[in-house]
C-alpha positions in Angstrom: 201.2 249.5 149.5 203.5 251.8 147.5 205.9 249.2 146.1 205.3 247.2 142.9 206.5 243.6 142.2 209.8 245.0 140.7 210.5 246.8 144.0 209.9 250.3 142.7 208.8 252.6 145.5 206.1 255.1 144.6 205.8 256.9 148.0 207.4 260.2 147.2 205.6 260.8 143.8 202.4 259.6 145.6 202.7 262.3 148.2 203.2 264.9 145.5 200.1 263.6 143.7 198.2 263.8 147.1 199.1 267.5 147.3 197.1 268.0 144.0 194.1 266.6 145.8 194.4 269.3 148.5 194.6 272.0 145.8 191.4 271.1 143.9 189.6 270.4 147.2 190.3 274.0 148.2 189.1 275.3 144.8 185.8 273.3 145.1 185.3 274.3 148.7 185.5 278.0 147.8 182.5 277.5 145.4 180.2 276.8 148.3 180.9 280.2 149.8 180.6 281.9 146.4 177.2 280.5 145.8 175.6 282.3 148.8 177.6 285.5 148.1 176.5 285.7 144.4 172.8 285.5 145.5 173.2 288.8 147.4 175.9 290.6 145.4 174.2 290.1 142.0 170.6 289.7 143.2 170.3 286.1 142.0 167.8 283.4 142.9 169.0 280.1 144.4 168.7 278.4 141.0 170.5 281.3 139.2 173.4 281.2 141.7 173.8 277.5 140.7 175.6 278.9 137.6 178.7 279.2 139.9 178.8 275.4 140.0 177.5 275.1 136.4 180.4 277.1 134.9 182.9 275.0 136.9 181.5 271.5 136.4 180.5 272.0 132.8 184.2 272.6 132.1 184.8 269.1 133.4 182.3 267.7 130.9 183.8 269.7 127.9 187.4 269.2 128.9 187.4 265.5 130.1 188.1 263.8 126.7 190.6 266.4 125.6 192.3 266.1 129.0 192.5 262.3 128.5 194.0 262.9 125.0 196.6 265.2 126.6 197.6 262.5 129.1 197.9 259.9 126.4 200.0 262.3 124.2 202.4 263.9 126.7 202.1 261.6 129.8 201.0 262.2 133.4 203.7 264.7 134.5 203.5 267.1 131.6 199.7 266.9 131.4 199.4 267.7 135.1 201.8 270.7 134.7 199.5 272.0 131.9 196.5 271.6 134.2 198.3 273.5 137.1 199.1 276.4 134.8 195.5 276.7 133.7 194.4 276.4 137.3 196.6 279.3 138.3 195.5 281.4 135.3 191.8 281.0 136.1 192.4 281.9 139.8 194.4 285.0 139.0 191.7 286.2 136.5 189.5 286.9 139.5 191.5 290.1 139.9 190.4 291.8 136.7 186.9 290.2 137.1 186.5 292.0 140.4 186.6 295.4 138.7 183.6 294.6 136.4 180.2 294.8 138.0 178.9 291.5 136.5 179.0 287.8 137.4 180.0 286.8 133.8 183.8 287.5 134.1 183.8 285.4 137.3 182.0 282.6 135.5 184.6 282.7 132.7 187.5 282.6 135.2 185.9 279.7 137.0 185.5 277.9 133.7 189.2 278.3 132.8 190.2 277.3 136.4 188.1 274.2 136.1 189.6 273.2 132.8 192.9 273.1 134.6 191.3 271.0 137.4 189.9 268.6 134.9 193.3 267.9 133.4 194.9 267.5 136.8 192.2 265.0 137.9 192.6 263.0 134.7 196.2 262.4 135.7 196.0 262.3 139.5 193.3 259.7 139.9 195.0 256.9 137.8 198.3 257.8 139.4 196.9 257.4 142.9 195.3 254.0 142.0 198.3 252.8 139.9 201.2 253.6 142.3 201.5 250.1 143.8 199.7 246.7 144.0 196.1 246.8 142.7 194.7 245.2 145.8 195.5 248.4 147.7 194.3 250.8 144.9 191.1 251.8 146.8 193.1 252.4 150.0 195.7 254.5 148.2 193.1 256.7 146.5 191.3 257.2 149.8 194.5 258.3 151.4 195.1 260.8 148.6 191.5 261.9 149.0 192.1 262.6 152.6 194.3 265.5 151.5 191.4 266.6 149.3 189.4 266.7 152.5 191.9 269.1 154.0 191.3 271.4 151.0 187.6 271.2 151.5 188.1 272.5 155.0 190.5 275.3 154.0 188.3 276.5 151.0 185.2 277.5 152.9 187.2 278.8 155.9 189.4 280.9 153.6 186.4 282.1 151.6 184.3 282.8 154.6 187.0 285.0 156.2 188.1 286.9 153.1 184.7 287.2 151.4 182.0 287.3 154.1 184.4 288.9 156.6 185.7 291.4 154.0 184.9 295.1 153.5 182.0 294.4 151.1 183.8 295.3 147.9 183.9 293.2 144.8 187.7 292.8 145.3 186.9 290.6 148.3 186.0 287.8 145.8 189.5 287.9 144.4 191.5 287.7 147.7 191.3 284.0 148.3 191.9 283.2 144.6 195.1 285.3 144.6 196.5 283.2 147.4 195.4 279.9 145.8 196.8 281.0 142.4 200.2 281.8 143.8 200.4 278.6 145.7 199.4 276.6 142.6 202.3 278.2 140.7 204.7 277.1 143.5 203.4 273.5 143.4 203.8 273.6 139.6 207.5 274.5 140.0 208.1 271.7 142.5 206.2 269.2 140.3 208.3 270.0 137.3 211.4 268.9 139.2 210.2 265.5 140.5 210.3 262.3 138.5 207.0 260.3 138.0 207.8 256.6 137.1 205.1 256.5 134.3 206.6 253.5 132.4 206.5 251.3 135.4 203.0 252.4 136.3 201.6 251.6 132.8 203.3 248.2 132.9 201.7 247.4 136.2 198.3 248.5 134.9 198.5 246.0 132.0 199.8 243.2 134.2 197.0 243.7 136.7 194.4 243.7 133.9 195.8 240.4 132.5 195.6 238.8 136.0 191.9 239.7 136.2 191.2 238.6 132.7 189.8 242.1 131.7 192.5 243.4 129.4 190.5 242.9 126.2 187.5 244.7 124.8 186.4 248.3 124.9 185.6 250.3 128.1 181.9 249.8 127.3 182.2 246.0 127.4 182.7 246.2 131.2 179.4 246.4 133.0 180.9 247.5 136.3 182.4 250.5 134.5 179.0 251.6 133.1 177.5 251.5 136.6 180.4 253.4 138.0 179.8 256.2 135.5 176.2 256.6 136.7 177.3 256.4 140.4 180.0 259.0 139.9 177.6 261.4 138.1 175.1 261.1 140.9 177.7 261.4 143.6 179.4 264.5 142.4 176.0 266.1 141.8 174.8 265.2 145.3 178.0 266.3 147.0 178.1 269.6 145.1 174.4 270.3 145.9 174.7 269.5 149.6 177.7 271.8 149.9 176.3 274.5 147.7 173.0 274.9 149.7 174.5 274.1 153.2 174.5 277.8 154.1 171.0 278.3 152.7 169.6 275.3 154.6 171.2 276.2 157.9 170.0 279.8 157.7 166.5 278.6 157.0 166.6 276.2 159.9 168.1 278.9 162.2 167.5 282.4 161.0 169.4 283.9 163.9 172.7 282.5 162.6 175.0 284.7 160.6 176.4 283.8 157.1 180.0 283.8 158.5 179.1 281.4 161.2 177.3 279.1 158.7 180.3 279.2 156.5 182.6 278.3 159.4 180.2 275.4 160.3 180.5 274.2 156.8 184.3 274.3 156.9 185.1 273.0 160.4 181.9 270.9 160.9 180.8 269.5 157.6 184.2 269.4 155.8 185.9 268.4 159.0 183.8 265.3 159.1 184.5 264.8 155.4 188.2 264.8 156.2 187.9 262.4 159.1 185.8 260.1 157.0 188.4 259.9 154.3 191.1 259.1 156.8 189.1 256.4 158.4 187.9 254.9 155.1 191.4 253.8 154.1 191.7 252.2 157.6 188.3 250.5 157.4 189.3 248.9 154.1 191.8 246.7 156.0 188.8 244.7 157.3 185.9 245.5 154.9 185.9 245.4 151.1 185.6 248.8 149.2 182.2 247.7 147.7 180.7 246.8 151.2 182.0 250.1 152.7 180.5 252.1 149.8 177.1 250.3 150.2 177.1 250.9 153.9 178.0 254.6 153.6 175.5 255.1 150.7 172.7 253.7 152.8 173.6 255.8 155.8 173.8 259.0 153.6 170.3 258.1 152.2 168.9 258.0 155.8 170.6 261.3 156.6 168.9 262.9 153.7 165.5 261.7 154.9 166.1 263.4 158.2 167.3 266.6 156.5 164.1 266.8 154.4 162.1 266.5 157.6 163.6 269.8 158.9 163.7 268.7 162.6 165.6 271.3 164.6 169.0 270.0 165.8 168.3 266.4 164.5 168.3 267.6 160.9 171.4 269.7 161.4 173.3 266.7 162.9 172.1 264.6 159.9 173.4 267.2 157.5 176.8 267.2 159.2 176.9 263.3 159.2 176.2 263.3 155.5 179.6 264.8 154.8 181.2 261.9 156.8 179.3 259.3 154.7 180.1 261.1 151.4 183.8 261.1 152.2 184.7 257.7 150.6 182.3 257.8 147.7 184.3 259.5 144.9 187.6 257.7 145.4 186.0 254.3 146.0 183.7 254.6 142.9 186.7 255.6 140.8 188.8 252.8 142.1 186.1 250.2 141.5 185.3 251.7 138.1 188.9 251.5 136.7 189.7 248.2 138.3 191.1 245.8 135.7 191.0 248.3 132.8 194.7 247.9 132.0 195.8 249.9 128.9 192.3 251.5 128.8 192.8 253.1 132.3 193.5 256.6 130.9 190.4 256.5 128.7 188.2 255.1 131.5 189.6 257.8 133.8 188.6 260.5 131.3 185.1 259.3 131.1 184.8 259.0 134.9 186.1 262.6 135.3 183.6 263.7 132.6 180.8 262.5 135.0 181.8 265.4 137.3 179.3 267.3 135.1 176.7 266.1 137.7 178.0 269.0 139.8 176.8 271.4 137.1 173.3 270.0 137.0 172.3 269.2 140.6 172.8 272.7 142.1 170.5 274.4 139.6 167.9 271.6 140.0 168.1 271.7 143.8 167.8 275.5 143.7 164.7 275.2 141.6 163.1 272.5 143.7 164.1 274.2 147.0 163.3 277.8 146.0 160.5 278.0 148.5 161.9 275.5 151.1 165.5 274.4 150.7 164.8 271.1 152.5 162.8 269.9 149.5 165.9 270.3 147.3 167.7 267.6 149.3 165.4 265.0 147.8 167.7 264.8 144.8 170.8 263.8 146.8 168.6 261.2 148.5 168.0 259.5 145.2 171.7 259.7 144.3 172.9 258.1 147.6 170.3 255.3 147.2 171.8 254.4 143.8 175.4 254.6 145.1 174.4 252.1 147.9 173.0 249.8 145.2 176.3 250.1 143.2 178.4 249.3 146.2 176.3 246.3 147.1 176.5 245.0 143.6 180.3 245.3 143.7 180.5 243.7 147.1 178.5 240.6 145.9 180.6 240.4 142.7 183.0 237.4 142.3 
C-alpha cells in the first residue's frame, strides 16, 4: 500500500502527513464550540454566529488557488511548512484578540489560521493519495483521515473544558489556541527535518494517469472531477453545519442538558463515531469499491437527516450521532475519486477541490437563518447535500 513500483517506501513520510490531518481536525473541531460561545459572549443570533465558520472557510476559497501555486513553485514540503507557520500565527493571535471586547479580532485570527490550513491541505491530500499504488489511494487517504477524526474529538473536548469550563473571561477563548499554536510549531520543526520523496510521487502520478488514459486535457474536461467539486462543496457545508449547530439542536431537544455536557457529547459521541467510521472505511474498501461505499453512506446520512428534522426524542438524537459515522468517509473518498487519473494536473485539481471547502462558510449561516425558530428545520440543507453525495457515489460505482 505504501510502496511504489520502484520499491520506494512512503510509510514514514505518510505518517507525518497523517499528523497534519490531526492538527487541522482539532482546529475545525474547536470551531463548533466557538459557535455557541459567540452567541452568548457577543449577543449574536444563530445566523450571525455563523461568521465563525464563514471567516474560516472563506479563507479556503480565497487562498486555494494561491496555495496551489505555492505548491507548484516550492513543492509539497516547503509549502506545508509555510502553511504550518501561518496556522501557528493565527492560533497565537487569539491572545491579543482576547483583550479586545469584539468578535472581529477573533474572526481575523481565524482567517489567518485558515489560510495556513488551506495551504497544508493543498499539500497533504495529494501526498496521501500519491504515496503508493493508485488502486490503494482511497484507502490511504481514509487512513490519514482517521487521524483527522482524532483531531475532531480533541478539538471540542479541549474547547469545552477550557472555554465552557473556564472562568468566564474572554481569555478563556485563547487558552486552547495557545496549546494548539505551540504544538503546531513543534510539528513544523519536525517536518523541516524529514525528507518527502516528491520527485518519485510526481512520476507515479503521471504514470498512473497514462495507464488510465486520462493524462491529456484540462481539469475541466473530466466529468467525474466536475461532479466531485459539487459533492465536496456540499459535503463540507453539510459537515460544518451539522457540527456547528449540534449543541443548539441538542439543547433544544433536551433543555435540561448543560452546554458543557452537549460539547462533551459532540466530542466523544459524534466525533467519536466520526473517528470510528474513518477507521472502518479503509477496512471496508478491501471488499467494496470507494464509489459504492460513498453511495451507501450518503443514503444512510440522508435518512438520518430525515429523522433529525422530525425531532423525535432519543430517536433523533441517535440519528444525529449516526450522521457523524456516515459522514466520516465522505471528504477523503470524494477527494480520491476526484483526482483519480489527473496525473500532472493533480496539484491544480487538488487546489480546486480544497477551494470547495467554502461550502463550510455558506451552510452555517444558511442553516442558522432557516433554523432560527427551530434548529431542526436547518438540517434540511444537509439532507439535500447527502442525497447528492449518494448520487455521486453511485455514479462512480457504476462507472467503467
